[in-house]
VMD Tcl script that builds the backbone (N, CA, C; Angstrom):
set m [mol new atoms 378]
animate dup $m
set s [atomselect $m all]
$s set {name element resname resid chain x y z} {
  {N N MET 1 A 47.500 55.617 -18.762}
  {CA C MET 1 A 46.213 54.872 -18.868}
  {C C MET 1 A 46.196 53.625 -18.468}
  {N N ARG 2 A 47.247 52.897 -19.206}
  {CA C ARG 2 A 47.308 51.352 -18.787}
  {C C ARG 2 A 47.932 50.977 -17.415}
  {N N ILE 3 A 48.665 51.785 -16.888}
  {CA C ILE 3 A 48.838 51.511 -15.502}
  {C C ILE 3 A 47.692 52.098 -14.561}
  {N N LYS 4 A 46.738 52.741 -14.808}
  {CA C LYS 4 A 45.643 52.768 -14.170}
  {C C LYS 4 A 44.531 51.676 -14.247}
  {N N HIS 5 A 44.672 50.855 -15.337}
  {CA C HIS 5 A 43.891 49.544 -15.759}
  {C C HIS 5 A 44.514 48.660 -15.015}
  {N N ILE 6 A 45.884 48.638 -14.910}
  {CA C ILE 6 A 46.612 47.561 -14.213}
  {C C ILE 6 A 46.393 47.443 -12.805}
  {N N ALA 7 A 46.497 48.970 -12.122}
  {CA C ALA 7 A 46.299 49.106 -10.867}
  {C C ALA 7 A 44.733 48.789 -10.251}
  {N N LEU 8 A 43.667 49.027 -11.050}
  {CA C LEU 8 A 42.611 48.676 -10.865}
  {C C LEU 8 A 42.136 47.018 -10.727}
  {N N PHE 9 A 42.578 46.534 -11.968}
  {CA C PHE 9 A 42.804 44.916 -11.783}
  {C C PHE 9 A 43.308 44.417 -10.765}
  {N N ALA 10 A 44.749 44.901 -10.114}
  {CA C ALA 10 A 45.201 44.289 -9.038}
  {C C ALA 10 A 44.189 44.143 -7.941}
  {N N VAL 11 A 43.762 45.673 -7.666}
  {CA C VAL 11 A 42.932 45.833 -6.510}
  {C C VAL 11 A 41.704 45.023 -6.552}
  {N N ALA 12 A 41.115 44.640 -7.720}
  {CA C ALA 12 A 40.013 43.615 -7.793}
  {C C ALA 12 A 40.547 42.400 -7.732}
  {N N ALA 13 A 41.481 41.894 -8.278}
  {CA C ALA 13 A 41.699 40.688 -7.720}
  {C C ALA 13 A 42.060 40.387 -6.446}
  {N N ALA 14 A 42.723 41.327 -5.598}
  {CA C ALA 14 A 43.157 40.849 -4.444}
  {C C ALA 14 A 41.824 40.839 -3.387}
  {N N VAL 15 A 40.382 41.958 -3.681}
  {CA C VAL 15 A 39.496 41.966 -2.996}
  {C C VAL 15 A 38.580 40.512 -3.238}
  {N N SER 16 A 38.749 40.189 -4.575}
  {CA C SER 16 A 38.097 39.150 -4.834}
  {C C SER 16 A 38.833 37.819 -4.206}
  {N N LEU 17 A 40.159 37.488 -4.113}
  {CA C LEU 17 A 40.846 36.569 -3.648}
  {C C LEU 17 A 40.484 36.634 -2.095}
  {N N SER 18 A 40.536 37.865 -1.115}
  {CA C SER 18 A 40.335 37.906 -0.048}
  {C C SER 18 A 38.901 37.163 0.358}
  {N N GLY 19 A 38.103 37.427 -0.432}
  {CA C GLY 19 A 36.567 37.090 -0.201}
  {C C GLY 19 A 36.562 35.641 -0.244}
  {N N MET 20 A 37.282 34.996 -1.152}
  {CA C MET 20 A 37.514 33.793 -1.237}
  {C C MET 20 A 37.813 32.991 -0.119}
  {N N ALA 21 A 39.062 33.296 0.675}
  {CA C ALA 21 A 39.984 32.890 1.655}
  {C C ALA 21 A 39.192 32.920 3.034}
  {N N ALA 22 A 38.128 33.711 3.086}
  {CA C ALA 22 A 37.475 33.983 4.315}
  {C C ALA 22 A 36.593 32.545 4.786}
  {N N PRO 23 A 37.091 32.103 6.034}
  {CA C PRO 23 A 36.259 30.609 6.300}
  {C C PRO 23 A 34.787 31.186 6.505}
  {N N GLN 24 A 34.064 29.865 5.969}
  {CA C GLN 24 A 32.499 29.787 6.201}
  {C C GLN 24 A 32.239 29.539 7.714}
  {N N ALA 25 A 31.138 30.167 8.218}
  {CA C ALA 25 A 30.624 29.942 9.661}
  {C C ALA 25 A 30.313 28.280 9.602}
  {N N ALA 26 A 30.632 27.383 10.383}
  {CA C ALA 26 A 29.640 26.183 10.351}
  {C C ALA 26 A 28.435 26.076 10.829}
  {N N SER 27 A 27.600 25.624 10.125}
  {CA C SER 27 A 26.427 25.359 10.221}
  {C C SER 27 A 25.751 24.207 11.085}
  {N N ASN 28 A 25.234 24.327 12.034}
  {CA C ASN 28 A 24.428 22.955 12.593}
  {C C ASN 28 A 22.926 22.753 12.085}
  {N N GLU 29 A 22.782 23.208 11.006}
  {CA C GLU 29 A 21.394 22.880 10.340}
  {C C GLU 29 A 20.965 21.512 10.222}
  {N N VAL 30 A 20.256 21.060 10.339}
  {CA C VAL 30 A 19.720 19.481 9.727}
  {C C VAL 30 A 19.143 19.806 8.771}
  {N N VAL 31 A 19.494 18.871 7.522}
  {CA C VAL 31 A 18.914 18.916 6.228}
  {C C VAL 31 A 18.237 17.553 6.257}
  {N N THR 32 A 17.006 17.566 5.531}
  {CA C THR 32 A 15.898 16.379 5.450}
  {C C THR 32 A 16.035 16.134 4.039}
  {N N VAL 33 A 16.265 15.050 3.628}
  {CA C VAL 33 A 16.173 14.678 2.316}
  {C C VAL 33 A 15.267 13.683 2.016}
  {N N SER 34 A 14.258 14.058 0.864}
  {CA C SER 34 A 12.982 12.794 0.913}
  {C C SER 34 A 12.857 12.557 -0.476}
  {N N ALA 35 A 12.390 11.518 -0.833}
  {CA C ALA 35 A 12.261 10.986 -2.154}
  {C C ALA 35 A 11.084 11.707 -2.928}
  {N N ALA 36 A 11.443 11.910 -4.335}
  {CA C ALA 36 A 10.124 12.678 -4.942}
  {C C ALA 36 A 9.157 11.683 -4.854}
  {N N GLN 37 A 7.729 12.295 -4.632}
  {CA C GLN 37 A 6.581 11.368 -4.919}
  {C C GLN 37 A 6.216 11.373 -6.311}
  {N N PRO 38 A 6.187 10.123 -6.806}
  {CA C PRO 38 A 5.688 10.443 -8.502}
  {C C PRO 38 A 3.892 10.601 -8.767}
  {N N ALA 39 A 3.898 11.196 -9.523}
  {CA C ALA 39 A 2.743 11.729 -9.841}
  {C C ALA 39 A 1.869 10.503 -10.245}
  {N N LYS 40 A 0.690 10.355 -9.959}
  {CA C LYS 40 A -0.550 9.465 -10.408}
  {C C LYS 40 A -0.318 9.321 -12.035}
  {N N ALA 41 A -0.496 8.430 -12.442}
  {CA C ALA 41 A -0.359 8.215 -13.994}
  {C C ALA 41 A -1.734 7.367 -14.361}
  {N N TYR 42 A -2.200 7.637 -15.617}
  {CA C TYR 42 A -3.410 7.156 -15.994}
  {C C TYR 42 A -3.158 6.046 -16.916}
  {N N ILE 43 A -3.613 5.098 -17.017}
  {CA C ILE 43 A -3.567 3.942 -17.968}
  {C C ILE 43 A -3.810 3.807 -19.297}
  {N N ASP 44 A -3.786 3.276 -20.000}
  {CA C ASP 44 A -3.926 3.282 -21.640}
  {C C ASP 44 A -5.430 2.458 -21.529}
  {N N PRO 45 A -6.155 3.117 -22.220}
  {CA C PRO 45 A -7.276 2.063 -22.064}
  {C C PRO 45 A -7.237 0.684 -22.752}
  {N N MET 46 A -6.456 0.351 -23.918}
  {CA C MET 46 A -6.301 -1.009 -24.233}
  {C C MET 46 A -5.472 -1.985 -23.106}
  {N N MET 47 A -4.393 -1.369 -22.659}
  {CA C MET 47 A -3.710 -2.113 -21.611}
  {C C MET 47 A -4.836 -2.301 -20.518}
  {N N ALA 48 A -5.740 -1.400 -20.048}
  {CA C ALA 48 A -6.700 -1.754 -18.897}
  {C C ALA 48 A -7.357 -2.793 -19.271}
  {N N LYS 49 A -8.007 -3.005 -20.578}
  {CA C LYS 49 A -9.034 -4.139 -20.982}
  {C C LYS 49 A -8.259 -5.628 -20.888}
  {N N ARG 50 A -6.910 -5.377 -21.430}
  {CA C ARG 50 A -6.230 -6.835 -21.664}
  {C C ARG 50 A -5.902 -7.224 -20.004}
  {N N MET 51 A -5.586 -6.377 -19.312}
  {CA C MET 51 A -5.069 -7.068 -17.989}
  {C C MET 51 A -6.231 -6.887 -16.883}
  {N N GLN 52 A -7.558 -6.625 -16.952}
  {CA C GLN 52 A -8.447 -6.563 -16.155}
  {C C GLN 52 A -9.060 -8.241 -16.107}
  {N N GLY 53 A -9.359 -8.687 -15.078}
  {CA C GLY 53 A -9.764 -9.812 -14.565}
  {C C GLY 53 A -9.655 -10.202 -13.479}
  {N N VAL 54 A -9.876 -11.807 -13.189}
  {CA C VAL 54 A -9.629 -12.362 -11.824}
  {C C VAL 54 A -8.739 -13.338 -12.030}
  {N N TYR 55 A -7.618 -13.155 -11.416}
  {CA C TYR 55 A -6.781 -14.362 -11.173}
  {C C TYR 55 A -6.417 -15.111 -9.787}
  {N N VAL 56 A -6.377 -16.053 -9.814}
  {CA C VAL 56 A -6.285 -17.156 -8.700}
  {C C VAL 56 A -4.992 -17.959 -8.264}
  {N N PHE 57 A -4.903 -17.716 -7.066}
  {CA C PHE 57 A -3.613 -18.025 -6.350}
  {C C PHE 57 A -3.881 -19.595 -6.320}
  {N N ASP 58 A -2.569 -20.228 -6.064}
  {CA C ASP 58 A -2.573 -21.650 -5.566}
  {C C ASP 58 A -3.589 -22.044 -4.445}
  {N N ASP 59 A -3.603 -21.041 -3.363}
  {CA C ASP 59 A -4.258 -21.313 -2.337}
  {C C ASP 59 A -6.081 -21.162 -2.344}
  {N N GLY 60 A -6.066 -20.631 -3.690}
  {CA C GLY 60 A -7.633 -20.719 -3.897}
  {C C GLY 60 A -8.156 -19.012 -3.908}
  {N N SER 61 A -7.207 -18.268 -3.084}
  {CA C SER 61 A -7.680 -16.627 -2.986}
  {C C SER 61 A -7.411 -15.918 -4.273}
  {N N LEU 62 A -8.374 -14.739 -4.617}
  {CA C LEU 62 A -8.579 -14.571 -5.609}
  {C C LEU 62 A -7.700 -12.669 -5.760}
  {N N LEU 63 A -7.430 -12.537 -6.718}
  {CA C LEU 63 A -6.716 -11.210 -7.145}
  {C C LEU 63 A -7.684 -10.600 -8.350}
  {N N ARG 64 A -8.605 -9.438 -7.793}
  {CA C ARG 64 A -9.235 -8.564 -9.139}
  {C C ARG 64 A -8.595 -7.780 -9.550}
  {N N VAL 65 A -8.316 -7.249 -10.908}
  {CA C VAL 65 A -7.633 -6.303 -11.523}
  {C C VAL 65 A -8.945 -5.652 -12.325}
  {N N SER 66 A -9.206 -4.228 -11.919}
  {CA C SER 66 A -10.122 -3.644 -12.681}
  {C C SER 66 A -9.861 -2.138 -13.129}
  {N N SER 67 A -10.630 -1.276 -13.837}
  {CA C SER 67 A -10.382 0.272 -13.844}
  {C C SER 67 A -11.575 0.827 -13.660}
  {N N LYS 68 A -11.567 1.811 -13.318}
  {CA C LYS 68 A -12.567 2.783 -13.405}
  {C C LYS 68 A -11.995 4.232 -13.500}
  {N N SER 69 A -12.952 5.225 -14.424}
  {CA C SER 69 A -12.367 6.348 -14.779}
  {C C SER 69 A -10.765 6.411 -15.270}
  {N N ARG 70 A -10.365 5.485 -15.846}
  {CA C ARG 70 A -8.887 5.567 -16.595}
  {C C ARG 70 A -7.978 5.090 -15.471}
  {N N LYS 71 A -8.233 4.743 -13.889}
  {CA C LYS 71 A -7.415 4.283 -13.150}
  {C C LYS 71 A -7.590 2.877 -12.887}
  {N N PHE 72 A -6.467 2.287 -12.612}
  {CA C PHE 72 A -6.350 0.960 -12.450}
  {C C PHE 72 A -6.129 0.680 -10.902}
  {N N TYR 73 A -7.068 -0.591 -10.655}
  {CA C TYR 73 A -7.223 -1.095 -9.171}
  {C C TYR 73 A -6.642 -2.738 -9.158}
  {N N ALA 74 A -6.133 -3.224 -8.101}
  {CA C ALA 74 A -5.935 -4.500 -7.658}
  {C C ALA 74 A -6.751 -4.535 -6.208}
  {N N ASP 75 A -7.313 -5.621 -6.104}
  {CA C ASP 75 A -8.028 -6.119 -4.931}
  {C C ASP 75 A -7.816 -7.551 -4.587}
  {N N VAL 76 A -6.937 -7.721 -3.611}
  {CA C VAL 76 A -6.202 -9.097 -3.063}
  {C C VAL 76 A -7.425 -9.398 -1.911}
  {N N GLY 77 A -8.529 -8.756 -1.781}
  {CA C GLY 77 A -9.510 -9.285 -0.651}
  {C C GLY 77 A -9.536 -8.067 0.653}
  {N N ARG 78 A -8.791 -7.015 0.592}
  {CA C ARG 78 A -8.859 -6.047 1.413}
  {C C ARG 78 A -9.116 -4.772 1.039}
  {N N GLY 79 A -9.726 -4.906 -0.158}
  {CA C GLY 79 A -10.564 -3.697 -0.823}
  {C C GLY 79 A -9.551 -3.207 -1.964}
  {N N PRO 80 A -10.059 -2.629 -2.929}
  {CA C PRO 80 A -9.179 -2.221 -4.257}
  {C C PRO 80 A -8.363 -1.186 -3.605}
  {N N VAL 81 A -7.231 -1.432 -4.333}
  {CA C VAL 81 A -5.879 -0.204 -4.056}
  {C C VAL 81 A -5.511 0.099 -5.531}
  {N N GLU 82 A -5.655 1.519 -5.433}
  {CA C GLU 82 A -4.869 2.149 -6.861}
  {C C GLU 82 A -3.748 1.558 -7.292}
  {N N ILE 83 A -3.517 1.249 -8.249}
  {CA C ILE 83 A -1.937 0.990 -9.000}
  {C C ILE 83 A -1.744 1.678 -10.221}
  {N N VAL 84 A -0.439 2.055 -10.408}
  {CA C VAL 84 A -0.003 2.913 -11.493}
  {C C VAL 84 A 1.188 2.114 -12.669}
  {N N HIS 85 A 0.836 2.424 -13.710}
  {CA C HIS 85 A 1.795 1.706 -14.450}
  {C C HIS 85 A 3.332 2.008 -14.441}
  {N N VAL 86 A 4.201 1.310 -14.169}
  {CA C VAL 86 A 5.497 1.900 -14.203}
  {C C VAL 86 A 6.624 1.291 -15.040}
  {N N GLY 87 A 5.971 0.803 -16.025}
  {CA C GLY 87 A 6.864 0.354 -17.423}
  {C C GLY 87 A 6.904 -1.035 -17.580}
  {N N ASP 88 A 6.832 -1.421 -18.877}
  {CA C ASP 88 A 6.356 -2.617 -19.394}
  {C C ASP 88 A 5.012 -2.989 -18.946}
  {N N ASP 89 A 5.155 -4.331 -18.376}
  {CA C ASP 89 A 3.571 -4.838 -17.819}
  {C C ASP 89 A 3.580 -4.856 -16.359}
  {N N ARG 90 A 4.500 -3.826 -15.859}
  {CA C ARG 90 A 4.737 -3.858 -14.149}
  {C C ARG 90 A 3.825 -2.649 -13.755}
  {N N PHE 91 A 3.455 -2.899 -12.497}
  {CA C PHE 91 A 2.517 -1.956 -11.661}
  {C C PHE 91 A 2.586 -1.616 -10.236}
  {N N GLU 92 A 2.435 -0.363 -9.719}
  {CA C GLU 92 A 3.074 -0.320 -8.457}
  {C C GLU 92 A 1.793 0.396 -7.606}
  {N N ALA 93 A 1.469 -0.304 -6.303}
  {CA C ALA 93 A 0.395 0.335 -5.694}
  {C C ALA 93 A 0.487 1.882 -5.033}
  {N N ILE 94 A -0.255 2.561 -5.174}
  {CA C ILE 94 A 0.008 4.025 -4.626}
  {C C ILE 94 A -0.106 3.573 -3.137}
  {N N GLY 95 A 0.946 4.163 -2.466}
  {CA C GLY 95 A 1.021 4.301 -0.785}
  {C C GLY 95 A 0.978 2.856 -0.110}
  {N N GLN 96 A 1.308 1.820 -0.759}
  {CA C GLN 96 A 1.648 0.510 -0.407}
  {C C GLN 96 A 2.683 -0.321 -0.912}
  {N N ASP 97 A 3.427 -0.894 -0.180}
  {CA C ASP 97 A 4.362 -1.917 -0.981}
  {C C ASP 97 A 4.097 -3.255 -1.471}
  {N N LEU 98 A 3.359 -2.827 -2.945}
  {CA C LEU 98 A 2.938 -3.873 -3.560}
  {C C LEU 98 A 2.841 -3.780 -4.734}
  {N N SER 99 A 3.433 -4.604 -5.619}
  {CA C SER 99 A 3.806 -4.574 -7.058}
  {C C SER 99 A 3.179 -5.771 -7.647}
  {N N LEU 100 A 2.827 -5.466 -8.925}
  {CA C LEU 100 A 2.375 -6.766 -9.830}
  {C C LEU 100 A 3.289 -6.372 -11.121}
  {N N ARG 101 A 3.497 -7.963 -11.628}
  {CA C ARG 101 A 3.991 -7.991 -13.016}
  {C C ARG 101 A 3.249 -9.163 -13.807}
  {N N PHE 102 A 2.534 -8.781 -14.886}
  {CA C PHE 102 A 1.859 -9.371 -15.609}
  {C C PHE 102 A 2.613 -10.417 -16.983}
  {N N ASP 103 A 2.360 -11.688 -16.916}
  {CA C ASP 103 A 3.281 -12.254 -18.020}
  {C C ASP 103 A 2.111 -13.088 -18.916}
  {N N GLY 104 A 2.884 -13.117 -20.073}
  {CA C GLY 104 A 1.779 -13.828 -20.918}
  {C C GLY 104 A 1.358 -13.238 -22.278}
  {N N GLY 105 A 2.195 -12.288 -22.509}
  {CA C GLY 105 A 1.838 -11.383 -23.939}
  {C C GLY 105 A 1.113 -10.629 -23.894}
  {N N PRO 106 A 0.030 -10.357 -25.230}
  {CA C PRO 106 A -0.790 -9.298 -25.031}
  {C C PRO 106 A -2.092 -9.216 -24.091}
  {N N PHE 107 A -2.593 -10.591 -23.715}
  {CA C PHE 107 A -3.636 -11.196 -22.752}
  {C C PHE 107 A -2.953 -11.790 -21.808}
  {N N PRO 108 A -2.291 -11.388 -20.649}
  {CA C PRO 108 A -1.685 -12.246 -19.721}
  {C C PRO 108 A -2.284 -13.184 -18.952}
  {N N ASP 109 A -1.892 -14.272 -18.811}
  {CA C ASP 109 A -2.160 -15.302 -18.278}
  {C C ASP 109 A -2.028 -15.733 -16.830}
  {N N VAL 110 A -0.645 -14.668 -16.104}
  {CA C VAL 110 A -0.224 -15.054 -15.039}
  {C C VAL 110 A 0.107 -13.377 -14.686}
  {N N VAL 111 A 0.131 -13.403 -13.105}
  {CA C VAL 111 A 0.573 -12.255 -12.822}
  {C C VAL 111 A 1.243 -12.684 -11.319}
  {N N HIS 112 A 2.412 -11.952 -11.381}
  {CA C HIS 112 A 3.393 -12.135 -10.025}
  {C C HIS 112 A 2.896 -10.949 -9.119}
  {N N LEU 113 A 2.542 -11.404 -7.782}
  {CA C LEU 113 A 2.078 -10.551 -7.089}
  {C C LEU 113 A 3.679 -10.136 -5.951}
  {N N LYS 114 A 3.887 -8.974 -5.428}
  {CA C LYS 114 A 4.936 -9.144 -4.414}
  {C C LYS 114 A 4.648 -7.985 -3.751}
  {N N ARG 115 A 4.561 -8.381 -2.259}
  {CA C ARG 115 A 4.443 -7.408 -1.189}
  {C C ARG 115 A 5.603 -7.744 -0.097}
  {N N GLY 116 A 6.354 -6.722 0.065}
  {CA C GLY 116 A 7.118 -6.793 0.656}
  {C C GLY 116 A 8.297 -7.624 0.299}
  {N N ASP 117 A 8.630 -8.844 1.212}
  {CA C ASP 117 A 9.729 -10.038 0.562}
  {C C ASP 117 A 8.630 -11.203 0.102}
  {N N ALA 118 A 7.511 -10.951 0.404}
  {CA C ALA 118 A 6.553 -12.207 -0.081}
  {C C ALA 118 A 6.416 -12.170 -1.711}
  {N N HIS 119 A 6.267 -13.350 -2.372}
  {CA C HIS 119 A 5.958 -13.280 -3.470}
  {C C HIS 119 A 4.909 -14.380 -3.901}
  {N N TRP 120 A 3.874 -13.938 -4.906}
  {CA C TRP 120 A 3.087 -15.154 -5.229}
  {C C TRP 120 A 2.805 -14.963 -6.541}
  {N N VAL 121 A 2.298 -16.126 -7.188}
  {CA C VAL 121 A 1.881 -16.151 -8.669}
  {C C VAL 121 A 0.378 -16.874 -8.541}
  {N N ALA 122 A -0.226 -15.834 -9.625}
  {CA C ALA 122 A -1.525 -16.192 -9.729}
  {C C ALA 122 A -1.850 -16.257 -11.310}
  {N N SER 123 A -2.834 -17.290 -11.680}
  {CA C SER 123 A -3.209 -17.693 -12.915}
  {C C SER 123 A -4.575 -16.953 -13.317}
  {N N VAL 124 A -4.796 -16.544 -14.527}
  {CA C VAL 124 A -6.031 -16.081 -14.887}
  {C C VAL 124 A -7.180 -16.870 -15.040}
  {N N GLN 125 A -8.325 -16.466 -14.335}
  {CA C GLN 125 A -9.582 -17.081 -14.599}
  {C C GLN 125 A -10.333 -16.372 -15.521}
  {N N ARG 126 A -10.906 -17.108 -16.661}
  {CA C ARG 126 A -11.665 -16.185 -17.637}
  {C C ARG 126 A -12.916 -17.014 -17.590}
}
mol reanalyze $m
mol bondsrecalc $m
mol representation Tube
mol addrep $m
């Protein structure tokens, strides 16, 4: 009986090893990898209240930060763009290379706006 089990084990091991030794066919498939798209996040109502307002750049242009239906928007003169909270007091625009960082504690008085390699600083106008 033991010899029968040993023989079956040897056959199974041989079949298993021969399957591993077979070369795999080369594939010419092209694999496209793309980054995951983050889901839109809704902002906390208290954060929306303290960040909303009009901020003035050195050249006199304005940044308007507003909220509607628990969504947050930034407008630098080209129409409102939805922005989402990405951590701390930082926000990123949906579908654009635009980021905002608010400084100044619970009620920010400065916002850093970055678009591509350009960077601007605006002060709050209350």
